[in-house]
Each structure stands twice: as C-alpha cells, then as structure tokens.
C-alpha positions as CSV (number, residue, x, y, z in Angstrom):
1,M,-194.9,26.1,-3.3
2,Q,-192.0,24.2,-1.9
3,I,-190.9,20.9,-3.5
4,A,-188.5,18.7,-1.6
5,I,-186.6,16.1,-3.6
6,V,-184.8,13.6,-1.3
7,L,-181.2,12.9,-2.4
8,Y,-179.3,10.1,-0.8
9,P,-175.9,8.5,-1.6
10,G,-176.5,6.0,-4.4
11,F,-179.5,7.7,-6.0
12,T,-180.2,7.1,-9.7
13,A,-179.8,10.4,-11.6
14,L,-182.7,10.2,-14.0
15,D,-185.1,9.3,-11.2
16,F,-184.9,12.9,-9.9
17,I,-183.5,14.9,-12.8
18,G,-186.5,14.1,-15.0
19,P,-189.1,15.2,-12.5
20,Y,-186.9,18.2,-11.5
21,E,-186.8,19.4,-15.1
22,V,-190.6,19.3,-15.2
23,L,-191.5,20.6,-11.8
24,R,-189.1,23.5,-11.7
25,W,-191.1,25.2,-14.5
26,L,-194.2,25.5,-12.3
27,P,-194.9,29.1,-11.2
28,D,-193.9,30.3,-7.7
29,T,-192.0,27.1,-7.0
30,E,-188.9,26.6,-4.8
31,V,-187.2,23.2,-5.3
32,R,-185.0,21.9,-2.5
33,F,-182.7,18.9,-2.7
34,V,-182.8,17.5,0.9
35,W,-180.7,15.1,2.9
36,H,-179.4,14.8,6.5
37,A,-177.2,17.9,5.8
38,A,-176.5,20.1,2.9
39,G,-173.5,19.1,0.8
40,P,-172.4,16.8,-2.1
41,I,-174.2,13.6,-2.7
42,T,-172.9,11.0,-5.2
43,A,-175.2,9.1,-7.6
44,D,-175.1,5.3,-8.0
45,S,-172.8,5.8,-11.0
46,G,-170.0,6.9,-8.6
47,V,-169.3,9.8,-11.0
48,L,-172.2,12.3,-10.9
49,V,-172.2,14.5,-7.8
50,I,-175.2,16.7,-6.9
51,G,-175.4,19.1,-4.0
52,A,-178.1,18.7,-1.4
53,T,-179.3,22.3,-0.8
54,H,-181.1,21.8,2.5
55,S,-181.3,19.5,5.5
56,F,-184.4,17.6,6.6
57,D,-184.5,19.8,9.7
58,E,-184.6,22.9,7.5
59,T,-187.4,21.5,5.4
60,P,-190.1,20.2,7.8
61,S,-193.2,20.8,5.8
62,P,-192.8,20.9,2.0
63,D,-195.9,21.0,-0.3
64,V,-194.6,18.2,-2.5
65,I,-192.3,15.3,-1.5
66,L,-190.5,13.4,-4.2
67,V,-188.3,10.3,-3.3
68,P,-186.3,8.9,-6.2
69,G,-184.9,5.4,-6.4
70,G,-181.4,4.0,-6.7
71,M,-179.2,1.0,-6.1
72,T,-179.0,1.9,-2.4
73,T,-182.7,2.5,-1.7
74,I,-183.1,-0.5,0.5
75,E,-180.2,0.6,2.7
76,H,-181.8,4.1,3.2
77,A,-185.2,2.5,3.8
78,R,-183.7,1.4,7.1
79,D,-182.6,5.0,8.0
80,E,-184.9,6.1,10.8
81,K,-184.2,9.8,10.4
82,V,-185.3,9.5,6.7
83,L,-188.4,7.5,7.6
84,D,-189.3,9.9,10.4
85,W,-189.0,12.9,8.1
86,V,-191.1,11.2,5.5
87,R,-193.9,10.5,8.0
88,R,-193.9,14.0,9.4
89,A,-193.7,15.8,6.1
90,H,-196.4,13.6,4.6
91,E,-198.9,14.7,7.2
92,T,-198.9,18.3,5.9
93,A,-197.8,17.8,2.3
94,T,-200.3,18.2,-0.6
95,W,-198.5,15.5,-2.6
96,T,-196.2,12.7,-1.5
97,T,-194.5,11.0,-4.5
98,S,-191.9,8.5,-5.5
99,V,-190.0,7.4,-8.6
100,C,-188.8,3.8,-9.1
101,S,-187.6,2.1,-5.9
102,G,-188.2,5.3,-4.0
103,S,-191.6,3.8,-3.2
104,V,-189.9,1.3,-1.0
105,I,-188.8,4.2,1.3
106,L,-192.4,5.4,1.4
107,A,-193.5,1.9,2.2
108,A,-190.9,1.5,5.0
109,A,-192.2,4.8,6.5
110,G,-195.7,3.3,6.6
111,V,-197.4,5.8,4.3
112,L,-198.3,3.1,1.7
113,K,-199.7,0.6,4.1
114,G,-202.7,-1.1,2.5
115,K,-202.4,1.0,-0.7
116,R,-201.7,0.3,-4.3
117,A,-198.3,1.5,-5.5
118,T,-195.8,0.8,-8.2
119,S,-192.0,0.8,-8.5
120,H,-189.2,-0.5,-10.6
121,W,-190.0,-4.1,-11.5
122,A,-187.1,-5.3,-9.4
123,A,-188.5,-3.7,-6.3
124,L,-192.1,-4.9,-6.5
125,T,-191.4,-7.9,-4.2
126,A,-190.1,-5.5,-1.5
127,L,-193.3,-3.5,-1.7
128,K,-195.4,-6.6,-1.2
129,A,-193.4,-7.6,1.8
130,L,-194.1,-4.2,3.4
131,G,-197.8,-4.5,3.2
132,V,-198.4,-2.7,-0.1
133,T,-200.4,-3.9,-3.1
134,P,-197.8,-3.9,-5.9
135,V,-198.9,-2.7,-9.3
136,K,-196.8,-4.0,-12.2
137,D,-198.8,-2.8,-15.2
138,E,-199.4,0.9,-14.6
139,R,-196.7,3.5,-15.2
140,V,-198.1,6.0,-12.7
141,V,-200.4,5.0,-9.7
142,H,-202.4,7.6,-8.0
143,E,-203.8,6.9,-4.5
144,G,-205.3,9.9,-2.8
145,D,-202.5,12.3,-2.1
146,I,-199.8,9.7,-2.9
147,V,-198.4,9.1,-6.4
148,T,-195.9,6.5,-7.3
149,S,-194.3,5.7,-10.6
150,A,-192.5,2.8,-12.2
151,G,-188.8,2.7,-12.9
152,V,-186.4,5.6,-13.7
153,S,-187.9,7.2,-16.9
154,A,-191.4,6.9,-15.6
155,G,-190.6,9.8,-13.2
156,I,-191.1,12.2,-16.1
157,D,-194.7,10.9,-16.7
158,L,-195.4,11.3,-12.9
159,A,-194.1,14.8,-12.9
160,L,-196.1,15.9,-15.9
161,W,-199.3,14.4,-14.3
162,L,-198.4,16.2,-11.1
163,A,-197.8,19.5,-13.0
164,G,-201.2,19.2,-14.5
165,Q,-202.8,18.8,-11.1
166,I,-200.9,21.8,-9.7
167,G,-200.5,24.2,-12.6
168,G,-203.3,23.0,-14.8
169,E,-203.3,20.9,-17.9
170,E,-202.3,23.7,-20.3
171,R,-199.3,24.5,-18.2
172,A,-198.3,20.9,-18.1
173,K,-198.6,20.8,-21.9
174,V,-196.4,23.9,-22.2
175,I,-193.8,22.2,-20.0
176,Q,-193.9,19.0,-22.0
177,L,-193.3,21.0,-25.2
178,S,-190.5,23.0,-23.6
179,I,-188.6,19.9,-22.7
180,E,-189.7,18.3,-26.0
181,Y,-190.9,15.1,-24.3
182,D,-192.1,13.0,-27.2
183,P,-190.8,9.5,-26.6
184,Q,-190.2,7.5,-29.8
185,P,-187.8,4.8,-28.6
186,P,-186.0,2.7,-31.3
187,F,-186.8,-0.5,-29.4
188,D,-189.9,-1.9,-27.7
189,S,-188.4,-3.5,-24.6
190,G,-189.3,-0.9,-22.0
191,H,-191.6,-3.1,-19.9
192,M,-191.4,-6.7,-18.6
193,S,-194.4,-7.6,-20.7
194,K,-192.7,-6.6,-23.9
195,A,-189.1,-7.7,-23.4
196,S,-187.8,-11.1,-24.6
197,V,-186.6,-13.7,-22.1
198,S,-183.0,-13.1,-22.9
199,T,-183.4,-9.3,-22.5
200,K,-185.1,-9.9,-19.1
201,A,-182.3,-12.2,-18.0
202,S,-179.6,-9.8,-19.1
203,A,-181.3,-6.8,-17.4
204,T,-181.6,-8.7,-14.2
205,A,-178.0,-9.7,-14.2
206,L,-176.9,-6.2,-15.0
207,M,-178.7,-4.8,-12.0
208,A,-177.7,-7.6,-9.8
209,K,-174.0,-6.6,-10.2
210,D,-174.7,-3.2,-8.4
211,M,-177.2,-4.6,-5.9
212,A,-175.4,-7.7,-4.8
213,N,-173.0,-6.3,-2.3
214,P,-172.9,-7.1,1.4
215,T,-174.4,-3.8,2.6
216,Q,-177.4,-3.9,0.2
217,L,-178.0,-7.6,0.8
218,K,-178.0,-7.1,4.5
219,A,-180.4,-4.2,4.2
220,M,-182.7,-6.2,2.0
221,T,-182.7,-9.1,4.4
222,S,-183.4,-6.8,7.3
223,L,-186.2,-5.0,5.5
224,L,-187.9,-8.2,4.4
225,W,-187.6,-9.7,7.9
226,T,-189.2,-6.6,9.4
227,G,-192.0,-6.8,6.9
228,A,-192.6,-10.5,7.7
229,I,-192.7,-9.8,11.4
230,E,-195.1,-7.0,11.1
231,A,-197.4,-9.1,8.8
232,A,-197.3,-11.9,11.4
233,R,-198.2,-9.5,14.2
234,S,-201.0,-8.0,12.2
235,R,-202.5,-11.5,11.5
236,G,-202.3,-12.3,15.2
237,K,-204.1,-9.1,16.2
238,R,-206.9,-9.8,13.6
239,K,-207.2,-13.4,14.9
240,R,-207.5,-12.3,18.5
241,G,-210.0,-9.7,17.5
242,R,-212.2,-12.3,15.8
243,V,-212.0,-14.6,18.8
244,A,-212.9,-11.8,21.2
245,S,-215.9,-10.7,19.1
246,S,-217.2,-14.3,18.9
247,R,-217.4,-14.6,22.7
C-alpha cells in the first residue's frame, strides 16, 4: 500500500507528523512525502525542514492521499498542478483524506463538492464558499472514500480511524498503544464550544498574525471570489433548467 502525504511550503508540522506516526506502522506500507519536486520543504514555523521524497509525477496513483493544513493552505489551493494531481489521484485512491485546512485544497480540487467535511475552525468559511457543507462539531467526518478531520491534532484521530479500516481494529489499537496516544489535556479549551470568549479572541489574533500577509490575503480573496462565481453560475444553470422543464 502506498500512502502519499502532500507537503507544501508553509505546512503545519503536527498536521502530517501525527498521521505519519500512525500510518507508517501499517503492514506492507510505503509512505511518500510528495510535492512538485523532491527536496526540502519548510514548515510554517520557518524552522522545521522536511524533505519531500517524491514528485507528483512519480506518484500518480497512491492508495491513500493525505493533505495536511498550514498557514499557506489557501495559497496552494490556487496551484493548478496540486489540484490536478489531487483530482487524478483521487479517482483511483482507496482513501482521500485531509487534516485541518487541508480540506480546503480538496474542496478547491472539486472532490468535496456537495459533501460534508470538516476543517480547522478558522477555515470552515472557506469550505462553505467552495460548495461544501462545513461540519464544526465532529472531529472526523467520513463521506464515502473521503475522510476529513478538524484542526491539527485531530489528524491523529483520523489516522487511527483509517488504520482501523485498513489494518483492522486490533492493529489500530496496537498502534495507539505503541505511540501511547491517551490524551489527558490539562485544560478544556480544545474546541470552540468549550473555550472562553477571551481565549477565542486571543487564538484568532494569534493565527491572524501568520495569515494576514499580502500573499495569503490575495489568495483568500481569489479563492472566495472563484467560489462565489461558481455558485452563481450553478444557480443560473438550475434556474434555466427549471424554466426549460416547465415549458
């Protein structure tokens, strides 16, 4: 089984490291880190550097696709080569998955059209603009052969669920114990429904510092504009169809 994890400049480390640490323990599995070309890719921290092991062209039909999120996701959701690869690979993949804002890339590629999906709470608006039904109260959302997860740490939950589907529940439990995944956080502010008003405001401000740069703002504007145009065109087609059928 071949697992392709998309790495792009500005990815969030835990988004892919968590799932990687789970999925690499599945039997007979090859994990590839894919991008336009093999080579170093820098995380959104600007410090951590991970090597892409293969190019998209070298990895045309993986069994599992995993797209992580990051502060630059919106920018890469406008990259046609990324979107074309996602579309083609999804056609033959057993599972197409995302962590955090990685679901925005899946949505931009069109594979989430009309489906339920989740993401980081800060990216749910972008999903809705791209014709997706955003889910804010489920950590992992399973729609056929597509699985999306909420922000960052939720990728571990997604990967364990996926490990159970691929390797069986007992294997998934063994992996869970091997990585000693037994969350007992000292605070209870891990979801928007639980956090205080001040915590929500501070978290939003913290993330805005990294996202509010000209490149990302331009990419977000373009993505939302494209979504709005497509929605308007779809409404027009439906309206014309109703008029034609009534004649």
